[in-house]
All heavy atoms as a GROMACS GRO file, in nm:
protein
  582
    1MET      N    1  -0.563   1.912  -1.126
    1MET     CA    2  -0.486   1.792  -1.100
    1MET      C    3  -0.338   1.827  -1.127
    1MET      O    4  -0.304   1.874  -1.236
    1MET     CB    5  -0.533   1.678  -1.190
    1MET     CG    6  -0.459   1.549  -1.165
    1MET     SD    7  -0.514   1.411  -1.265
    1MET     CE    8  -0.686   1.405  -1.229
    2PRO      N    9  -0.251   1.801  -1.030
    2PRO     CA   10  -0.109   1.832  -1.049
    2PRO      C   11  -0.048   1.745  -1.160
    2PRO      O   12  -0.086   1.632  -1.181
    2PRO     CB   13  -0.046   1.795  -0.915
    2PRO     CG   14  -0.158   1.791  -0.818
    2PRO     CD   15  -0.279   1.755  -0.895
    3GLN      N   16   0.045   1.807  -1.232
    3GLN     CA   17   0.116   1.738  -1.339
    3GLN      C   18   0.264   1.726  -1.302
    3GLN      O   19   0.316   1.808  -1.229
    3GLN     CB   20   0.108   1.820  -1.467
    3GLN     CG   21   0.006   1.773  -1.565
    3GLN     CD   22   0.019   1.853  -1.693
    3GLN    OE1   23   0.042   1.974  -1.693
    3GLN    NE2   24   0.003   1.785  -1.804
    4VAL      N   25   0.327   1.622  -1.353
    4VAL     CA   26   0.470   1.606  -1.335
    4VAL      C   27   0.534   1.589  -1.473
    4VAL      O   28   0.467   1.548  -1.567
    4VAL     CB   29   0.507   1.485  -1.245
    4VAL    CG1   30   0.451   1.505  -1.105
    4VAL    CG2   31   0.459   1.355  -1.302
    5THR      N   32   0.662   1.620  -1.482
    5THR     CA   33   0.736   1.605  -1.606
    5THR      C   34   0.852   1.511  -1.581
    5THR      O   35   0.921   1.523  -1.480
    5THR     CB   36   0.789   1.741  -1.654
    5THR    OG1   37   0.677   1.831  -1.669
    5THR    CG2   38   0.863   1.729  -1.786
    6LEU      N   39   0.873   1.420  -1.672
    6LEU     CA   40   0.984   1.326  -1.662
    6LEU      C   41   1.111   1.398  -1.710
    6LEU      O   42   1.115   1.454  -1.818
    6LEU     CB   43   0.956   1.204  -1.751
    6LEU     CG   44   1.050   1.087  -1.739
    6LEU    CD1   45   1.042   1.026  -1.599
    6LEU    CD2   46   1.016   0.982  -1.842
    7SER      N   47   1.215   1.397  -1.625
    7SER     CA   48   1.339   1.465  -1.660
    7SER      C   49   1.422   1.379  -1.755
    7SER      O   50   1.391   1.262  -1.779
    7SER     CB   51   1.422   1.495  -1.534
    7SER     OG   52   1.484   1.376  -1.486
    8SER      N   53   1.530   1.434  -1.804
    8SER     CA   54   1.621   1.359  -1.892
    8SER      C   55   1.688   1.243  -1.818
    8SER      O   56   1.736   1.149  -1.879
    8SER     CB   57   1.729   1.451  -1.950
    8SER     OG   58   1.805   1.508  -1.844
    9LYS      N   59   1.686   1.248  -1.684
    9LYS     CA   60   1.740   1.137  -1.602
    9LYS      C   61   1.629   1.041  -1.558
    9LYS      O   62   1.647   0.962  -1.468
    9LYS     CB   63   1.809   1.192  -1.479
    9LYS     CG   64   1.934   1.272  -1.509
    9LYS     CD   65   1.998   1.318  -1.380
    9LYS     CE   66   2.126   1.394  -1.408
    9LYS     NZ   67   2.189   1.434  -1.280
   10ASN      N   68   1.511   1.051  -1.621
   10ASN     CA   69   1.395   0.966  -1.591
   10ASN      C   70   1.348   0.984  -1.447
   10ASN      O   71   1.309   0.890  -1.380
   10ASN     CB   72   1.424   0.819  -1.620
   10ASN     CG   73   1.440   0.796  -1.767
   10ASN    OD1   74   1.361   0.846  -1.848
   10ASN    ND2   75   1.542   0.721  -1.806
   11GLN      N   76   1.353   1.108  -1.397
   11GLN     CA   77   1.308   1.137  -1.262
   11GLN      C   78   1.186   1.228  -1.267
   11GLN      O   79   1.167   1.303  -1.364
   11GLN     CB   80   1.419   1.208  -1.182
   11GLN     CG   81   1.542   1.125  -1.164
   11GLN     CD   82   1.656   1.204  -1.103
   11GLN    OE1   83   1.667   1.326  -1.123
   11GLN    NE2   84   1.741   1.137  -1.027
   12ILE      N   85   1.104   1.219  -1.161
   12ILE     CA   86   0.991   1.310  -1.147
   12ILE      C   87   0.996   1.372  -1.009
   12ILE      O   88   1.058   1.317  -0.917
   12ILE     CB   89   0.855   1.240  -1.168
   12ILE    CG1   90   0.833   1.131  -1.063
   12ILE    CG2   91   0.841   1.184  -1.307
   12ILE    CD1   92   0.690   1.077  -1.059
   13VAL      N   93   0.933   1.485  -0.994
   13VAL     CA   94   0.918   1.549  -0.863
   13VAL      C   95   0.773   1.526  -0.822
   13VAL      O   96   0.681   1.556  -0.898
   13VAL     CB   97   0.947   1.700  -0.872
   13VAL    CG1   98   0.915   1.768  -0.740
   13VAL    CG2   99   1.093   1.723  -0.911
   14ILE      N  100   0.755   1.471  -0.703
   14ILE     CA  101   0.620   1.447  -0.654
   14ILE      C  102   0.564   1.578  -0.603
   14ILE      O  103   0.625   1.645  -0.519
   14ILE     CB  104   0.621   1.340  -0.544
   14ILE    CG1  105   0.676   1.209  -0.599
   14ILE    CG2  106   0.483   1.321  -0.485
   14ILE    CD1  107   0.699   1.101  -0.497
   15PRO      N  108   0.447   1.620  -0.654
   15PRO     CA  109   0.391   1.748  -0.613
   15PRO      C  110   0.367   1.756  -0.462
   15PRO      O  111   0.341   1.656  -0.396
   15PRO     CB  112   0.257   1.753  -0.689
   15PRO     CG  113   0.274   1.658  -0.802
   15PRO     CD  114   0.366   1.552  -0.753
   16ARG      N  115   0.378   1.878  -0.410
   16ARG     CA  116   0.363   1.901  -0.266
   16ARG      C  117   0.232   1.843  -0.213
   16ARG      O  118   0.230   1.780  -0.107
   16ARG     CB  119   0.368   2.051  -0.236
   16ARG     CG  120   0.352   2.076  -0.087
   16ARG     CD  121   0.356   2.221  -0.045
   16ARG     NE  122   0.397   2.310  -0.150
   16ARG     CZ  123   0.357   2.436  -0.164
   16ARG    NH1  124   0.273   2.485  -0.078
   16ARG    NH2  125   0.398   2.509  -0.263
   17GLU      N  126   0.124   1.862  -0.288
   17GLU     CA  127  -0.006   1.810  -0.247
   17GLU      C  128   0.000   1.659  -0.221
   17GLU      O  129  -0.053   1.608  -0.123
   17GLU     CB  130  -0.107   1.842  -0.357
   17GLU     CG  131  -0.246   1.788  -0.333
   17GLU     CD  132  -0.337   1.823  -0.452
   17GLU    OE1  133  -0.337   1.939  -0.496
   17GLU    OE2  134  -0.405   1.730  -0.499
   18ALA      N  135   0.066   1.586  -0.310
   18ALA     CA  136   0.078   1.440  -0.296
   18ALA      C  137   0.171   1.406  -0.180
   18ALA      O  138   0.144   1.313  -0.103
   18ALA     CB  139   0.128   1.379  -0.426
   19ARG      N  140   0.283   1.478  -0.166
   19ARG     CA  141   0.376   1.452  -0.056
   19ARG      C  142   0.309   1.474   0.077
   19ARG      O  143   0.326   1.396   0.172
   19ARG     CB  144   0.500   1.543  -0.066
   19ARG     CG  145   0.591   1.511  -0.183
   19ARG     CD  146   0.723   1.584  -0.174
   19ARG     NE  147   0.712   1.726  -0.139
   19ARG     CZ  148   0.707   1.827  -0.225
   19ARG    NH1  149   0.710   1.802  -0.355
   19ARG    NH2  150   0.701   1.951  -0.184
   20GLU      N  151   0.229   1.579   0.088
   20GLU     CA  152   0.158   1.606   0.213
   20GLU      C  153   0.052   1.499   0.241
   20GLU      O  154   0.035   1.457   0.354
   20GLU     CB  155   0.095   1.746   0.209
   20GLU     CG  156   0.199   1.856   0.216
   20GLU     CD  157   0.140   1.995   0.195
   20GLU    OE1  158   0.020   2.007   0.161
   20GLU    OE2  159   0.216   2.093   0.211
   21ALA      N  160  -0.017   1.456   0.137
   21ALA     CA  161  -0.119   1.352   0.156
   21ALA      C  162  -0.056   1.221   0.202
   21ALA      O  163  -0.114   1.150   0.285
   21ALA     CB  164  -0.196   1.331   0.024
   22LEU      N  165   0.061   1.188   0.147
   22LEU     CA  166   0.131   1.066   0.186
   22LEU      C  167   0.213   1.084   0.314
   22LEU      O  168   0.261   0.986   0.370
   22LEU     CB  169   0.225   1.021   0.073
   22LEU     CG  170   0.160   0.964  -0.052
   22LEU    CD1  171   0.264   0.944  -0.161
   22LEU    CD2  172   0.090   0.834  -0.021
   23ARG      N  173   0.230   1.209   0.356
   23ARG     CA  174   0.313   1.243   0.472
   23ARG      C  175   0.456   1.188   0.455
   23ARG      O  176   0.509   1.123   0.544
   23ARG     CB  177   0.251   1.190   0.600
   23ARG     CG  178   0.119   1.252   0.634
   23ARG     CD  179   0.071   1.208   0.771
   23ARG     NE  180  -0.068   1.246   0.786
   23ARG     CZ  181  -0.164   1.159   0.813
   23ARG    NH1  182  -0.139   1.032   0.828
   23ARG    NH2  183  -0.289   1.200   0.825
   24VAL      N  184   0.514   1.214   0.338
   24VAL     CA  185   0.650   1.168   0.311
   24VAL      C  186   0.745   1.286   0.315
   24VAL      O  187   0.706   1.401   0.294
   24VAL     CB  188   0.662   1.095   0.175
   24VAL    CG1  189   0.585   0.966   0.177
   24VAL    CG2  190   0.618   1.182   0.062
   25LYS      N  191   0.870   1.255   0.345
   25LYS     CA  192   0.975   1.356   0.348
   25LYS      C  193   1.097   1.299   0.276
   25LYS      O  194   1.102   1.180   0.246
   25LYS     CB  195   1.007   1.394   0.492
   25LYS     CG  196   1.043   1.277   0.583
   25LYS     CD  197   1.045   1.321   0.727
   25LYS     CE  198   1.074   1.207   0.821
   25LYS     NZ  199   0.991   1.092   0.810
   26PRO      N  200   1.197   1.380   0.248
   26PRO     CA  201   1.315   1.330   0.179
   26PRO      C  202   1.376   1.208   0.248
   26PRO      O  203   1.388   1.204   0.370
   26PRO     CB  204   1.412   1.449   0.184
   26PRO     CG  205   1.323   1.568   0.192
   26PRO     CD  206   1.206   1.524   0.276
   27GLY      N  207   1.407   1.108   0.169
   27GLY     CA  208   1.465   0.984   0.224
   27GLY      C  209   1.364   0.874   0.247
   27GLY      O  210   1.402   0.758   0.263
   28ASP      N  211   1.232   0.907   0.252
   28ASP     CA  212   1.131   0.803   0.271
   28ASP      C  213   1.122   0.716   0.147
   28ASP      O  214   1.151   0.759   0.036
   28ASP     CB  215   0.994   0.865   0.298
   28ASP     CG  216   0.982   0.923   0.438
   28ASP    OD1  217   1.071   0.900   0.520
   28ASP    OD2  218   0.880   0.991   0.465
   29LYS      N  219   1.082   0.592   0.167
   29LYS     CA  220   1.069   0.495   0.056
   29LYS      C  221   0.924   0.495   0.010
   29LYS      O  222   0.830   0.501   0.090
   29LYS     CB  223   1.106   0.354   0.101
   29LYS     CG  224   1.248   0.343   0.153
   29LYS     CD  225   1.348   0.352   0.041
   29LYS     CE  226   1.488   0.327   0.096
   29LYS     NZ  227   1.588   0.346  -0.003
   30LEU      N  228   0.905   0.486  -0.121
   30LEU     CA  229   0.773   0.476  -0.180
   30LEU      C  230   0.769   0.350  -0.266
   30LEU      O  231   0.871   0.305  -0.319
   30LEU     CB  232   0.744   0.598  -0.269
   30LEU     CG  233   0.748   0.735  -0.200
   30LEU    CD1  234   0.733   0.845  -0.303
   30LEU    CD2  235   0.640   0.743  -0.094
   31LEU      N  236   0.651   0.294  -0.279
   31LEU     CA  237   0.630   0.178  -0.366
   31LEU      C  238   0.558   0.225  -0.492
   31LEU      O  239   0.466   0.305  -0.484
   31LEU     CB  240   0.548   0.072  -0.294
   31LEU     CG  241   0.606   0.014  -0.167
   31LEU    CD1  242   0.508  -0.082  -0.103
   31LEU    CD2  243   0.737  -0.056  -0.195
   32VAL      N  244   0.599   0.173  -0.608
   32VAL     CA  245   0.534   0.204  -0.733
   32VAL      C  246   0.470   0.077  -0.785
   32VAL      O  247   0.538  -0.023  -0.809
   32VAL     CB  248   0.638   0.258  -0.835
   32VAL    CG1  249   0.572   0.286  -0.969
   32VAL    CG2  250   0.707   0.382  -0.780
   33VAL      N  251   0.339   0.082  -0.799
   33VAL     CA  252   0.261  -0.035  -0.843
   33VAL      C  253   0.208  -0.007  -0.983
   33VAL      O  254   0.144   0.097  -1.006
   33VAL     CB  255   0.143  -0.060  -0.746
   33VAL    CG1  256   0.064  -0.183  -0.789
   33VAL    CG2  257   0.192  -0.074  -0.603
   34VAL      N  258   0.236  -0.095  -1.076
   34VAL     CA  259   0.189  -0.080  -1.215
   34VAL      C  260   0.073  -0.175  -1.236
   34VAL      O  261   0.085  -0.296  -1.215
   34VAL     CB  262   0.303  -0.108  -1.316
   34VAL    CG1  263   0.251  -0.096  -1.456
   34VAL    CG2  264   0.422  -0.017  -1.291
   35ARG      N  265  -0.039  -0.120  -1.274
   35ARG     CA  266  -0.162  -0.198  -1.302
   35ARG      C  267  -0.209  -0.163  -1.443
   35ARG      O  268  -0.279  -0.064  -1.463
   35ARG     CB  269  -0.272  -0.164  -1.202
   35ARG     CG  270  -0.242  -0.203  -1.062
   35ARG     CD  271  -0.276  -0.351  -1.041
   35ARG     NE  272  -0.264  -0.388  -0.902
   35ARG     CZ  273  -0.170  -0.464  -0.854
   35ARG    NH1  274  -0.077  -0.511  -0.932
   35ARG    NH2  275  -0.166  -0.496  -0.726
   36GLY      N  276  -0.163  -0.241  -1.541
   36GLY     CA  277  -0.200  -0.212  -1.679
   36GLY      C  278  -0.144  -0.079  -1.723
   36GLY      O  279  -0.024  -0.058  -1.722
   37GLU      N  280  -0.231   0.015  -1.756
   37GLU     CA  281  -0.192   0.147  -1.802
   37GLU      C  282  -0.178   0.246  -1.687
   37GLU      O  283  -0.143   0.361  -1.707
   37GLU     CB  284  -0.297   0.200  -1.900
   37GLU     CG  285  -0.312   0.116  -2.025
   37GLU     CD  286  -0.211   0.153  -2.132
   37GLU    OE1  287  -0.175   0.270  -2.141
   37GLU    OE2  288  -0.170   0.062  -2.206
   38SER      N  289  -0.208   0.203  -1.564
   38SER     CA  290  -0.204   0.293  -1.449
   38SER      C  291  -0.083   0.267  -1.360
   38SER      O  292  -0.037   0.153  -1.350
   38SER     CB  293  -0.331   0.275  -1.364
   38SER     OG  294  -0.445   0.305  -1.439
   39VAL      N  295  -0.035   0.371  -1.297
   39VAL     CA  296   0.075   0.362  -1.203
   39VAL      C  297   0.028   0.422  -1.071
   39VAL      O  298  -0.026   0.534  -1.068
   39VAL     CB  299   0.200   0.437  -1.254
   39VAL    CG1  300   0.311   0.434  -1.151
   39VAL    CG2  301   0.248   0.378  -1.386
   40ILE      N  302   0.049   0.349  -0.964
   40ILE     CA  303   0.005   0.393  -0.832
   40ILE      C  304   0.129   0.408  -0.745
   40ILE      O  305   0.212   0.317  -0.739
   40ILE     CB  306  -0.091   0.291  -0.768
   40ILE    CG1  307  -0.209   0.267  -0.861
   40ILE    CG2  308  -0.137   0.336  -0.630
   40ILE    CD1  309  -0.291   0.143  -0.826
   41VAL      N  310   0.142   0.521  -0.677
   41VAL     CA  311   0.254   0.545  -0.586
   41VAL      C  312   0.199   0.546  -0.445
   41VAL      O  313   0.106   0.621  -0.414
   41VAL     CB  314   0.323   0.680  -0.617
   41VAL    CG1  315   0.437   0.705  -0.518
   41VAL    CG2  316   0.376   0.681  -0.759
   42ILE      N  317   0.255   0.458  -0.361
   42ILE     CA  318   0.209   0.452  -0.221
   42ILE      C  319   0.329   0.455  -0.129
   42ILE      O  320   0.441   0.419  -0.169
   42ILE     CB  321   0.124   0.325  -0.193
   42ILE    CG1  322   0.203   0.199  -0.226
   42ILE    CG2  323  -0.006   0.329  -0.270
   42ILE    CD1  324   0.131   0.071  -0.190
   43GLN      N  325   0.305   0.499  -0.007
   43GLN     CA  326   0.412   0.502   0.091
   43GLN      C  327   0.444   0.360   0.134
   43GLN      O  328   0.355   0.279   0.158
   43GLN     CB  329   0.371   0.584   0.212
   43GLN     CG  330   0.481   0.604   0.311
   43GLN     CD  331   0.442   0.698   0.424
   43GLN    OE1  332   0.324   0.722   0.446
   43GLN    NE2  333   0.538   0.750   0.494
   44LYS      N  334   0.572   0.326   0.140
   44LYS     CA  335   0.614   0.193   0.184
   44LYS      C  336   0.586   0.182   0.333
   44LYS      O  337   0.628   0.265   0.412
   44LYS     CB  338   0.763   0.172   0.158
   44LYS     CG  339   0.810   0.034   0.197
   44LYS     CD  340   0.958   0.016   0.167
   44LYS     CE  341   1.001  -0.122   0.213
   44LYS     NZ  342   1.143  -0.140   0.202
   45PRO      N  343   0.510   0.078   0.372
   45PRO     CA  344   0.480   0.064   0.515
   45PRO      C  345   0.606   0.033   0.594
   45PRO      O  346   0.697  -0.035   0.545
   45PRO     CB  347   0.382  -0.054   0.520
   45PRO     CG  348   0.388  -0.120   0.388
   45PRO     CD  349   0.451  -0.026   0.291
   46LYS      N  350   0.612   0.085   0.714
   46LYS     CA  351   0.728   0.058   0.800
   46LYS      C  352   0.729  -0.089   0.841
   46LYS      O  353   0.833  -0.150   0.859
   46LYS     CB  354   0.725   0.149   0.923
   46LYS     CG  355   0.744   0.295   0.886
   46LYS     CD  356   0.744   0.384   1.007
   46LYS     CE  357   0.753   0.531   0.980
   46LYS     NZ  358   0.759   0.581   0.849
   47SER      N  359   0.610  -0.149   0.853
   47SER     CA  360   0.597  -0.290   0.886
   47SER      C  361   0.487  -0.351   0.799
   47SER      O  362   0.372  -0.308   0.809
   47SER     CB  363   0.562  -0.308   1.033
   47SER     OG  364   0.520  -0.441   1.058
   48HIS      N  365   0.522  -0.446   0.716
   48HIS     CA  366   0.419  -0.508   0.632
   48HIS      C  367   0.319  -0.585   0.717
   48HIS      O  368   0.202  -0.591   0.685
   48HIS     CB  369   0.484  -0.601   0.527
   48HIS     CG  370   0.558  -0.526   0.421
   48HIS    ND1  371   0.493  -0.460   0.320
   48HIS    CD2  372   0.689  -0.503   0.403
   48HIS    CE1  373   0.581  -0.402   0.242
   48HIS    NE2  374   0.702  -0.426   0.290
   49ARG      N  375   0.366  -0.641   0.826
   49ARG     CA  376   0.277  -0.715   0.917
   49ARG      C  377   0.168  -0.623   0.970
   49ARG      O  378   0.049  -0.658   0.968
   49ARG     CB  379   0.357  -0.775   1.033
   49ARG     CG  380   0.274  -0.854   1.130
   49ARG     CD  381   0.359  -0.911   1.244
   49ARG     NE  382   0.447  -0.814   1.307
   49ARG     CZ  383   0.410  -0.731   1.405
   49ARG    NH1  384   0.285  -0.733   1.448
   49ARG    NH2  385   0.495  -0.648   1.458
   50VAL      N  386   0.206  -0.504   1.011
   50VAL     CA  387   0.109  -0.408   1.062
   50VAL      C  388   0.017  -0.359   0.950
   50VAL      O  389  -0.102  -0.340   0.969
   50VAL     CB  390   0.181  -0.290   1.131
   50VAL    CG1  391   0.084  -0.180   1.168
   50VAL    CG2  392   0.256  -0.337   1.254
   51ALA      N  393   0.073  -0.340   0.830
   51ALA     CA  394  -0.004  -0.288   0.718
   51ALA      C  395  -0.116  -0.383   0.676
   51ALA      O  396  -0.221  -0.338   0.630
   51ALA     CB  397   0.089  -0.261   0.600
   52ILE      N  398  -0.095  -0.516   0.687
   52ILE     CA  399  -0.197  -0.610   0.641
   52ILE      C  400  -0.284  -0.663   0.754
   52ILE      O  401  -0.377  -0.739   0.729
   52ILE     CB  402  -0.135  -0.727   0.562
   52ILE    CG1  403  -0.046  -0.813   0.651
   52ILE    CG2  404  -0.062  -0.677   0.440
   52ILE    CD1  405  -0.002  -0.942   0.585
   53ARG      N  406  -0.253  -0.623   0.878
   53ARG     CA  407  -0.330  -0.672   0.992
   53ARG      C  408  -0.478  -0.639   0.973
   53ARG      O  409  -0.516  -0.528   0.940
   53ARG     CB  410  -0.281  -0.606   1.121
   53ARG     CG  411  -0.354  -0.655   1.244
   53ARG     CD  412  -0.310  -0.586   1.368
   53ARG     NE  413  -0.169  -0.616   1.393
   53ARG     CZ  414  -0.089  -0.538   1.464
   53ARG    NH1  415  -0.134  -0.426   1.515
   53ARG    NH2  416   0.037  -0.572   1.484
   54GLY      N  417  -0.562  -0.739   0.991
   54GLY     CA  418  -0.707  -0.720   0.986
   54GLY      C  419  -0.768  -0.733   0.848
   54GLY      O  420  -0.890  -0.722   0.834
   55LEU      N  421  -0.689  -0.755   0.743
   55LEU     CA  422  -0.747  -0.765   0.608
   55LEU      C  423  -0.844  -0.882   0.594
   55LEU      O  424  -0.936  -0.878   0.515
   55LEU     CB  425  -0.636  -0.777   0.503
   55LEU     CG  426  -0.556  -0.651   0.476
   55LEU    CD1  427  -0.449  -0.677   0.371
   55LEU    CD2  428  -0.646  -0.538   0.430
   56GLY      N  429  -0.822  -0.989   0.671
   56GLY     CA  430  -0.908  -1.106   0.661
   56GLY      C  431  -1.027  -1.103   0.757
   56GLY      O  432  -1.109  -1.195   0.757
   57ALA      N  433  -1.039  -0.995   0.834
   57ALA     CA  434  -1.148  -0.986   0.929
   57ALA      C  435  -1.283  -0.993   0.859
   57ALA      O  436  -1.304  -0.928   0.756
   57ALA     CB  437  -1.136  -0.858   1.010
   58GLY      N  438  -1.371  -1.074   0.912
   58GLY     CA  439  -1.505  -1.085   0.856
   58GLY      C  440  -1.518  -1.178   0.739
   58GLY      O  441  -1.625  -1.188   0.679
   59GLN      N  442  -1.412  -1.250   0.703
   59GLN     CA  443  -1.418  -1.341   0.588
   59GLN      C  444  -1.495  -1.469   0.620
   59GLN      O  445  -1.552  -1.531   0.532
   59GLN     CB  446  -1.276  -1.376   0.540
   59GLN     CG  447  -1.201  -1.256   0.487
   59GLN     CD  448  -1.265  -1.200   0.362
   59GLN    OE1  449  -1.302  -1.270   0.271
   59GLN    NE2  450  -1.279  -1.068   0.361
   60TYR      N  451  -1.496  -1.509   0.746
   60TYR     CA  452  -1.562  -1.632   0.787
   60TYR      C  453  -1.669  -1.601   0.890
   60TYR      O  454  -1.656  -1.510   0.971
   60TYR     CB  455  -1.461  -1.731   0.846
   60TYR     CG  456  -1.351  -1.769   0.750
   60TYR    CD1  457  -1.225  -1.714   0.761
   60TYR    CD2  458  -1.376  -1.857   0.646
   60TYR    CE1  459  -1.123  -1.750   0.672
   60TYR    CE2  460  -1.277  -1.893   0.556
   60TYR     CZ  461  -1.151  -1.839   0.571
   60TYR     OH  462  -1.052  -1.873   0.483
   61ARG      N  463  -1.775  -1.682   0.890
   61ARG     CA  464  -1.881  -1.666   0.989
   61ARG      C  465  -1.827  -1.698   1.127
   61ARG      O  466  -1.728  -1.771   1.143
   61ARG     CB  467  -1.996  -1.761   0.957
   61ARG     CG  468  -2.070  -1.723   0.828
   61ARG     CD  469  -2.184  -1.821   0.807
   61ARG     NE  470  -2.132  -1.956   0.797
   61ARG     CZ  471  -2.129  -2.029   0.686
   61ARG    NH1  472  -2.179  -1.981   0.577
   61ARG    NH2  473  -2.078  -2.148   0.685
   62ASP      N  474  -1.894  -1.646   1.230
   62ASP     CA  475  -1.853  -1.669   1.368
   62ASP      C  476  -1.845  -1.819   1.398
   62ASP      O  477  -1.936  -1.894   1.364
   62ASP     CB  478  -1.952  -1.604   1.466
   62ASP     CG  479  -1.940  -1.454   1.467
   62ASP    OD1  480  -1.834  -1.402   1.425
   62ASP    OD2  481  -2.035  -1.386   1.510
   63GLY      N  482  -1.735  -1.859   1.457
   63GLY     CA  483  -1.716  -1.998   1.499
   63GLY      C  484  -1.665  -2.092   1.391
   63GLY      O  485  -1.628  -2.204   1.420
   64TYR      N  486  -1.664  -2.048   1.266
   64TYR     CA  487  -1.623  -2.137   1.156
   64TYR      C  488  -1.480  -2.186   1.174
   64TYR      O  489  -1.454  -2.304   1.161
   64TYR     CB  490  -1.639  -2.065   1.021
   64TYR     CG  491  -1.580  -2.143   0.907
   64TYR    CD1  492  -1.650  -2.249   0.850
   64TYR    CD2  493  -1.455  -2.113   0.854
   64TYR    CE1  494  -1.596  -2.324   0.746
   64TYR    CE2  495  -1.400  -2.186   0.752
   64TYR     CZ  496  -1.471  -2.290   0.698
   64TYR     OH  497  -1.417  -2.363   0.596
   65LEU      N  498  -1.387  -2.094   1.197
   65LEU     CA  499  -1.247  -2.135   1.209
   65LEU      C  500  -1.224  -2.228   1.328
   65LEU      O  501  -1.148  -2.324   1.317
   65LEU     CB  502  -1.156  -2.011   1.221
   65LEU     CG  503  -1.148  -1.927   1.093
   65LEU    CD1  504  -1.061  -1.804   1.118
   65LEU    CD2  505  -1.092  -2.006   0.978
   66GLU      N  506  -1.290  -2.201   1.439
   66GLU     CA  507  -1.275  -2.288   1.556
   66GLU      C  508  -1.324  -2.431   1.524
   66GLU      O  509  -1.258  -2.529   1.558
   66GLU     CB  510  -1.350  -2.232   1.676
   66GLU     CG  511  -1.287  -2.108   1.736
   66GLU     CD  512  -1.316  -1.981   1.656
   66GLU    OE1  513  -1.407  -1.982   1.569
   66GLU    OE2  514  -1.247  -1.881   1.680
   67ARG      N  515  -1.440  -2.441   1.458
   67ARG     CA  516  -1.492  -2.574   1.421
   67ARG      C  517  -1.397  -2.644   1.323
   67ARG      O  518  -1.372  -2.765   1.334
   67ARG     CB  519  -1.631  -2.559   1.359
   67ARG     CG  520  -1.738  -2.525   1.459
   67ARG     CD  521  -1.879  -2.538   1.401
   67ARG     NE  522  -1.899  -2.460   1.278
   67ARG     CZ  523  -1.932  -2.331   1.275
   67ARG    NH1  524  -1.948  -2.265   1.388
   67ARG    NH2  525  -1.952  -2.269   1.160
   68GLU      N  526  -1.343  -2.571   1.229
   68GLU     CA  527  -1.249  -2.627   1.132
   68GLU      C  528  -1.126  -2.680   1.202
   68GLU      O  529  -1.081  -2.792   1.176
   68GLU     CB  530  -1.210  -2.517   1.036
   68GLU     CG  531  -1.215  -2.533   0.886
   68GLU     CD  532  -1.273  -2.656   0.825
   68GLU    OE1  533  -1.393  -2.673   0.822
   68GLU    OE2  534  -1.193  -2.734   0.775
   69ARG      N  535  -1.071  -2.601   1.294
   69ARG     CA  536  -0.950  -2.643   1.366
   69ARG      C  537  -0.976  -2.768   1.450
   69ARG      O  538  -0.892  -2.857   1.457
   69ARG     CB  539  -0.898  -2.529   1.452
   69ARG     CG  540  -0.838  -2.417   1.372
   69ARG     CD  541  -0.787  -2.305   1.457
   69ARG     NE  542  -0.736  -2.198   1.375
   69ARG     CZ  543  -0.770  -2.072   1.386
   69ARG    NH1  544  -0.855  -2.033   1.481
   69ARG    NH2  545  -0.719  -1.980   1.305
   70LYS      N  546  -1.091  -2.774   1.513
   70LYS     CA  547  -1.125  -2.891   1.595
   70LYS      C  548  -1.139  -3.015   1.509
   70LYS      O  549  -1.110  -3.127   1.552
   70LYS     CB  550  -1.253  -2.866   1.675
   70LYS     CG  551  -1.233  -2.771   1.790
   70LYS     CD  552  -1.362  -2.747   1.865
   70LYS     CE  553  -1.338  -2.643   1.974
   70LYS     NZ  554  -1.463  -2.614   2.046
   71SER      N  555  -1.185  -3.000   1.386
   71SER     CA  556  -1.202  -3.114   1.298
   71SER      C  557  -1.070  -3.176   1.255
   71SER      O  558  -1.064  -3.288   1.208
   71SER     CB  559  -1.283  -3.075   1.174
   71SER     OG  560  -1.205  -2.996   1.084
   72TRP      N  561  -0.960  -3.103   1.271
   72TRP     CA  562  -0.828  -3.155   1.234
   72TRP      C  563  -0.774  -3.255   1.335
   72TRP      O  564  -0.686  -3.334   1.303
   72TRP     CB  565  -0.728  -3.042   1.221
   72TRP     CG  566  -0.761  -2.942   1.112
   72TRP    CD1  567  -0.849  -2.956   1.012
   72TRP    CD2  568  -0.704  -2.814   1.099
   72TRP    NE1  569  -0.855  -2.844   0.934
   72TRP    CE2  570  -0.764  -2.753   0.985
   72TRP    CE3  571  -0.609  -2.740   1.169
   72TRP    CZ2  572  -0.732  -2.626   0.942
   72TRP    CZ3  573  -0.579  -2.613   1.124
   72TRP    CH2  574  -0.638  -2.556   1.012
   73ASP      N  575  -0.825  -3.251   1.456
   73ASP     CA  576  -0.775  -3.341   1.562
   73ASP      C  577  -0.829  -3.481   1.548
   73ASP      O  578  -0.918  -3.520   1.496
   73ASP     CB  579  -0.810  -3.286   1.700
   73ASP     CG  580  -0.733  -3.157   1.728
   73ASP    OD1  581  -0.626  -3.139   1.670
   73ASP    OD2  582  -0.786  -3.076   1.804
   0.00000   0.00000   0.00000
């Protein structure tokens, strides 16, 4: 497992293996998510709309939303 060291300027170098996995290059933006004792680094999506598209798929049974919408009229 690659290790990183925090510099005196509070900077780290992301290991090549991680950069290649994320497909990032100099100048790209990354998001840092803190979850309790864990820190997750992910590539910032170019479009948040595209990144979350489809997350709700399959949450409702077939026809449920259509029936709900019709009940509002």
